[in-house]
Every structure is written in C-alpha cells, then in structure tokens.
C-alpha positions in Angstrom: 10.8 8.3 18.4 10.4 4.9 17.2 10.5 4.4 13.8 10.3 0.8 12.2 13.5 0.4 10.4 12.6 -3.0 8.7 9.3 -1.0 6.9 6.9 -3.5 8.0 7.1 -6.0 11.5 4.9 -8.3 12.9 5.0 -8.1 16.7 5.2 -10.5 19.4 1.2 -9.5 20.4 0.0 -10.1 17.2 -0.1 -7.0 15.6 1.6 -5.1 13.2 3.5 -2.0 13.0 5.0 -0.3 9.9 5.8 3.0 8.3 9.5 5.3 8.7 9.1 9.2 8.3 12.7 9.8 8.6 13.5 8.3 4.7 13.5 11.2 2.0 12.3 8.9 -0.6 9.9 6.5 -0.8 10.8 3.2 0.3 8.3 0.2 -0.7 8.2 -3.3 0.6 5.4 -5.9 -0.7 4.4 -9.4 -0.1 4.8 -9.6 3.3 3.2 -12.2 4.7 0.8 -11.8 7.8 -1.7 -14.4 9.6 -2.2 -15.6 5.3 -2.4 -11.7 3.8 -0.1 -10.4 2.0 0.8 -6.5 3.0 2.4 -3.9 0.8 4.2 -0.9 2.6 5.1 2.6 1.0 6.7 5.1 3.0 8.7 8.1 3.4 8.4 11.5 5.0 5.5 12.8 2.7 3.2 9.8 2.3 3.1 6.5 4.5 0.5 3.5 2.7 -0.6 0.1 3.7 -2.3 -2.2 1.1 -3.6 -5.7 2.3 -4.1 -8.2 -0.5 -4.1 -5.1 -3.2 -7.0 -3.3 -1.4 -6.4 0.2 0.9 -5.8 0.1 4.5 -4.4 3.0 6.1 -2.8 6.1 4.8 -0.8 9.2 6.2 0.1 12.6 4.7 2.9 13.3 5.8 4.5 9.7 6.4 4.0 8.7 10.0 4.8 5.4 12.3 2.0 3.1 13.0 2.6 0.5 16.1 0.2 -2.7 17.5 -2.1 -2.2 14.3 -4.8 -4.8 14.8 -8.4 -5.1 12.7 -11.4 -7.1 13.9 -14.8 -6.5 12.8 -15.6 -4.3 15.3 -12.9 -1.9 15.6 -9.4 -0.6 14.5 -6.5 0.2 16.9 -3.3 1.5 16.7 -0.7 3.8 17.7 0.4 6.6 15.7 3.7 9.1 16.1 4.8 11.2 13.6 6.7 14.7 12.8 3.7 17.2 12.4 0.0 16.6 11.9 -1.4 14.3 9.9 -4.5 13.2 7.9 -5.0 9.6 8.3 -7.3 7.5 6.2 -8.6 4.4 7.2 -10.6 2.0 4.2 -13.4 0.7 6.8 -17.0 -0.7 6.3 -19.1 1.8 3.7 -21.2 4.4 5.0 -21.3 2.7 8.7 -21.0 5.4 11.4 -18.0 4.9 14.1 -17.0 6.1 17.2 -13.6 7.6 17.5 -11.4 7.8 20.2 -7.8 9.3 20.1 -6.3 8.5 23.4 -8.7 8.1 26.2 -10.9 10.9 24.6 -14.0 10.4 22.6 -13.2 12.1 19.3 -16.8 12.0 18.6 -19.0 10.0 15.9 -17.7 9.5 12.0 -19.3 8.2 8.7 -17.7 6.4 6.4 -18.4 7.1 2.6 -19.8 5.4 -0.2 -15.8 3.9 -0.5 -15.7 3.2 3.0 -12.8 5.9 3.4 -12.9 7.7 6.8 -10.4 10.2 7.4 -9.1 11.9 10.4 -6.6 14.6 11.2 -4.2 14.3 14.4 -2.3 17.1 16.0 1.2 15.6 16.5 3.7 16.8 19.5 6.5 15.0 18.1 7.3 13.4 21.6 4.2 11.7 21.7 2.4 8.8 20.6 -1.2 8.9 19.8 -3.6 5.7 20.5 -6.4 5.5 18.1 -9.5 3.4 18.0 -12.1 3.4 15.7 -15.7 1.4 17.0 -18.2 0.3 14.6 -21.5 1.6 15.7 
C-alpha cells in the first residue's frame, strides 16, 4: 500500500494525495497551499479528513489513503486504499443527483442531502486501490 508519508502532497499531474492509515495516533497538517487554497488534513488508523479553506471536503472511517484527487464542477475523481472496509463522506452540492462509479462499475445514482453530503461504503481488499468517480447529473 502506498501511504502518503508527508500527509498531503501535490502530484505532478496537478492532483492531490493525502492520508496515512498506518499511524496509531492522529496526525495533522494545516495550511498546505494548493492552487491558491489552503488545505488541512487529519489522518490516522481511525479516520482521514480533508478540509479546503476551512470547509469539509472528504472523510473516511476508518482512515484511508487518497491519491489523485481532482475536483471540478462536474465531478470528483480519486483512488482510495485502506486496511478495511470504509465509509467515505464527500461534500458536494446540496440536494443534487450524482452517478457513482467504483473502478469501471456503475454503482448507481445517489442524491446529496440538504448539507451536500454524499456517503459511500467501499468494500476494501488490502491489496487493491479503488478508483472512485462521482459525476454530477
């Protein structure tokens, strides 16, 4: 598994990677600048959380590693790895319908709640990375 030793980093393709579920105690890094925004990451075995300019972006329980995170107006795409099945919460547009893909499989349509939260459950095999794509309809 490829944990992010520096907790958060910018990739050469212009995406973000973050998270390290190998820590037994919470680790955090604030004020990471990326494309004019400030990011904060908290991560350890039990949870991984990402904020952008003080606002919620991503959370997983238990902790995960996210690589290649790219967020646009139409979609959010990333790969996720973990040590056991995870519940992932994303902050998107309130009361909006999205199509969710896990790897190349269509997992169906989901609608965010009033607060814009979308919750996914991912069955994780420790030896595999899963590509998540959430597309606004």
